[in-house]
N, C-alpha and C positions, 0 to 999 in steps of 0.2 A: 363595857359589849367593848370586842376589836371589831374592827372594820375589817373587813374580808377583803383582799387582796385580791385586784380584777385580773385574772391571767388572759397573757397578750399570748396568742399562738400564731401568730402572724411571722412573717419569714425577715430576718435583718437585711439590709442593704447588703454589707458583705456576703451574704451567702446567697442572695438573686447573681450578687454579678460573678461571682466564681462560677456558677451554674450556667451564665452566659457567655465565660468565656469558654469553659469545656464544651460548649455546644458547637461555640465558633470553631474551636480548634476541632475538632469532628468535624464539622462539613467542610470546613479546607483538604484535611483529608479524605475526605470522601470524593472532594470533586477531583483532587490530583489524583486517586485511583482509578476513576472512571476518566478524565481524558487521558492517564496514561495507557490502558487496555483499549480505549479506540485508538489511539496513535499506533498501537498492534494490529488494529484488526486488519488481518489476510485478507477475508472476504473482501472489505471497501475496496482493496487496493488491486487486488484480483481482478473487480468489477470496470476497475479505474483504465488498469492496465489491456483489458479485455477492449472499451472502449476505444483507447490510443490505435491497438493491430488494425481497428476493424477502420477506422479513420485514415492510416496508413495506406492499408489495403485499398480503401475509394480514391486516395491522392493518385497511386499508383496506375488505376483505371484512369486517372484524368488529364494524365500530363501526356507532353507530346512524347511519340516513340522515340528511344533513343534514350530519355531522362530518365532518371534513375530517382527513387523513394525509399528509404529506410528509417527505421524507427531503431535510435542504440538505446541500453538499457543499463545503466551503470550508476555507483554509487560515490557519492561525494559527503564528507563527512556524518556517516553513520545516516545521511540521508539517500533515498534513490529518487533519480532523476529518469526521464525518457525527453527523447531528443527525435525528432523529425525531421530529416534532412531532406532536400530536394538538390538532387544537382551536385550533392558535396557540402550545401550550405545549408544552413540552420534555420529552418522558415518557425521553430516551436519548439519550447523546452518546457517540461511540464513534471513538478516538484511531485512526487509521487505522495499518498498522503500519510501512508504508513511508513513506522520509524521503527526501529527495534527490532524489525522481520528479518528472516533471511531469505531471501529469495534464490531458488533454485532453476537454472536453466537445463535439462535433461534430451536425451536423442531417445528416450524407450522406446527398445524393440529392437536396436540395430545392433550390431556387432562390429566392431566393440562399442556399448555405451560410451557416449562423451554426457561428462557432468561441467556445467560450469557452474560455480558461488558466485551470485555478484556482489563483488566487495570492493572497498576501496583497494586502486594498485593492480586488482584486478583485470582482465581481460573484458574490453566493453562488447556485450551481447548484442551483436546485430539482427533484426529481422526483416527481410524485403520479401518483394510479390515478384512473380511474373507478371507482365501488364497482357500479355494475351488472354489468357485465363483466369488471371487472379491467386494462384497458388502459391503459395511459400514456397522462395527460392533454397530454403536452409532446409537441414534434417531436422530441427529441433521441433518436439512436439510434445512437450508438458512443459509447464513452468509451475512450479513449487513454491508458495508463498506460506511459510510456518513464525506463529508468534502468537496469542492466545490461544489462533486455533489455527487450522491449518486448511486450505485450500488449495484446489489443482486444477489449471487453465490448460484444459486438453486444445491444443494446436492440430488441425486436420489439413497433413501438408501437402494434400492433392486438391484441394479445394479453396484454401486460404481462410476457412473457416474457425472459427474458436468456441469453445463452449469450457462451464464450468461442471466439472464432474463433483 
């Protein structure tokens, strides 16, 4: 009588290691993809810019008569920065969250329409307010953020307020 051979239906160590490695690679790719998509999140960058504009407006209303406060928007090494200046001196500089975005500032509705794409080597876009009434002193009235999705920040020139469209 022959003894029946026991069947071993388990996984070998090599099979388990291969599966764990494949899962690790997939997890790393997913993490990279999600972080890349978040870095191009136009909505978060637009909200951050809106907060900086409001901060600049409040700073303008709080300074002495004759002093100027401005917010400068520019790009360095594919990263966007906003710098708040008072009397020509930088009082704060913030690196905006979004990278890989395209930021376009417009004077929509004016003839001729002025369009500036914020890019390295390009002009610095300056936003400032009138101390007397808090209105914008420039004609900029749209900031467009384009990345994985698009977001528009509308600037109400006469009141100095802004909102997401």
